[in-house]
N, C-alpha and C positions, 0 to 999 in steps of 0.2 A: 205481550213483549214485542210482537211484530208491529202492532199499531203504534206503540211507543217509538220504535225505531223509525217508522215511516214519518211520524210527526217530527222527530228530531232531525231527520234528513231534510224534511220540508222547511223547518225553521232555519236550518243552516243555509239552505239555498236562498231563502227569502232575505236573510241577513246579508249574504254575500251580494245579492242583486241590489239591495238597498244601499249597501256601502259603496258599491261601484257607481251607482247613480249619483250619490252624494259627492263622491270624488270628482265625477265628471261635471256636475253642476258648479261646484266650487272652482274647479280649474277653468271653466269657461266664463266665469264672472267677468264682465267688461272691465278692462284695465285702461282703455283709451278708446277714442272714437274711431270706428271702422265703418266708413260709408259703404252701403251695399245697394244692390239693385232693388228697386221698388217692386212690391208684390203686384202692383197694378200693371206691370209689364207682361204678366203671364195671364191670359184669359181664364184658365181654370182657377187660378188663385183669386182673381177678381170675383168670380162667381161664388167661391167659398167665402170670401169676405162679405159678399152681399147676403149670404145666408146667415152668417154670424151677426150681421148688423141688425137682424130682426130679432135676436135673442132678447129675453127680458132684461138681462143685465145692461146691455148696450142701450136698450130703449129708455131705461131709467137714467143712465148717464147722459144721454142726449136730452131728455126732458129737463134734467137739472141744469145742464150747461145752457140750454136755450133760455130757460126761465131767468137764470142769473144774468145772462148777457143782455137780454132785451128789456129788463126791468127799468133802466134809466130812460128808455125811449117813451115810457108812459108820461114823462114830464116833457111836454112839447110846447114851448112858447109859440104863440101864434097858430097853433094847431097845424104846423107844417107836416106834410106827408113824409114819413121817414123812408130811407132806403137802406137796405142791408145787403152786404156782399159776403157770400159764403165761399171761402177759398178751398180748393181741393175737396169738393163736396163728397167725393167717394160714392158709396152705394146709396146715399141719400137720406140716411136716418136722421142726421142732424138738421137737414133742410126741412124735413117733414115736421120735426119738433118745433123749429122756428116758425113755420107756417101756422102751426096750432097755437103758438104762444103770442102772436102779434095781432094787431088790429087789421081789419080788412083793407084799410087804405095803405098798408105797408107794401112797398115794392121790394121783392127779394130777388137778387141776382145770384145764381149758383154757378161757379166757375170751376172747371177742372180741365187739365191738359191731356188727360188720358182718353184716347179715342174709344168711343162706345160706352164710357162711364155714364154719360148723360142719359142714355136710354135706360140703363139699370136704375138710375136715381129717379127718373120720371115715374117709373113703375112703383118704386117704394113710396114716393111722395103721394102718388095717387091712392095707395093703400092706406096711408096714415093720415092724410089731410084732405082727401078728396070727397069725403062724405058730405061736407058742407061747402064744397067748392073752394076751400082755402088754397088748394094747389094751383088755382088759376093765376095767382099773383106771382108765381115763381117763373123766372126766365132762366133757362139753362144755356150756357155758352161753353164752347170748348176753346180754352185760352190758356196760354202759358202764364205762370205766376210772376213773370217778369214784366208783363204789360197788361194791366187790368182793363177790362172793357167798359170803363166808366170815365167820366170827365173829372177834371181837377175839382176838389173840394165839394163833392156831391154826395158822399156816403156818410151815413150816421153811425153805422156799425160795420166793422170788418171782423169776421169770425172764422177761425180755422181750428179743426180738431184732428190731430193725428197726421198732419201733413208736413210739419216743420222739418222733421229729420230727413225728408226726401228733397227738400229745396236745394238745388245746386248752389245757389248764391243767396243765402238768407238775407244778407244786407240789402241786396237789390229788392227783394220782396218787401222788406220792411220799409225801404224808401218809397216803394209804390203805395204801401199802406198809408204812409204819411202824406203822400201826394193827394190821394182821393178822399181823405177824411175832411169833413167840415171842421171848422175851428173848434167845435165842442164834441166832435165825433169820438167814438170809442172803438178800441180794438181789443179782441180777446183771442189769444193764440194758445191752445192747449196741446200738449204733446207728452209722450212718455219721457221719463228721465233715465239717463244712463247709470247714474249712481244710486239707483234704488237700493233699499236694504237687501242684504244677502238672503234673508228669509223669503222675501217676496220673489226674488230671482229664482230661488229653488222651487217655489210653488209654480211659477210660470213655466219653468223647465219640465216640471212634472205634468202640468196640463198639456204642454206641447207634445210630450211623449205619449200620453194616453188618449187625449181627446182632440188634439188639433187636426183639422181636415187634412187629408193627404197632400193636396196641392200646396197648402201653406207649410206643412211640415217639411216637404221636399225643399222648400226655399229657406228652411230654418227660421220660420216665422212663428211667434213674434220676437224671438230672440234677436234676429237680425235687425229688426227695427230698433230695439233697445240699444244694441251696440252702435247704431248710427245716430243715436239721439244725443242730446246735450245735457250738461249739468247746469245747475242754476247760475253758477259763476260764468260759464261760457255763454249762456243765453243773455245774461246781463251785459257782458262785453259786446255781443253782437247788437243788442238793442241800443246801447249807448253810442256805438260807432254809427249806427243808422239814424241817430238823433230822434228816436221816437220820443214823443212828449209825455212827461209825467207818468212814466211807466212804473209798474211794480210787478214783482214775480212772487207767486204763491207756490210753495213747495208742498206737494202731497206725497203720500208714500210711494206711488208709482208714476205720478204725473207732475208736470210743471204747467202753470198757467201764467202767461205774460199778458198783462192788460193795462189799459190806461186808467189812472185814478179818476173817479167821477166825483165832482164836487157838487154838493146840493145847491 
């Protein structure tokens, strides 16, 4: 009888805690865009992001995005050496994946405006692409995304993952992407979507509550990034105003991918 009572009380407490969590998750579901401070502004959060960047899930995501993005570069009329610009490279996981997925004559420029991020990214790229010297092709620059460190019409691929929601003026950045691309150049911009399904939002809130590193949880990440991100309709409007050529938007359960159509 005592054991039964204890189990009943435990079940009641668990039910109450679960119900409270669900109410909180539903009540905090994004109803509109709320720009927030980037986690990269806080050094402890940057280091926490760097550790997460090495997790298996992120490594697979970076591998897939890199492979999909660089595939068109394998068709090179005249065998011209391609150039890739990685915007807001962050901890460097995507840069390393691109270095591993491209030919040795490819030039990779990795740009990020956060002070000190380049040093973290160099270490990650050395770990993931340094075995065969593939990291030697990567040039890291600390530069605002309002002024890219490349000349007009010289880049074959501009790629960014997870940075769009932090861009102060997305249209300016899109205009810079248009400026630096070659006539047949491609862009791929991937980011979280604000109108993600409520079930995925609840799972993210649960992960944040239980498993998110303290420096990120203190900043309400990743929920804060989702609240400051865009819907597909908003992203389409921004891309159209910036006159990005031949763009399309692919909607995934938790992500949006804006890219230029590639014609065979």
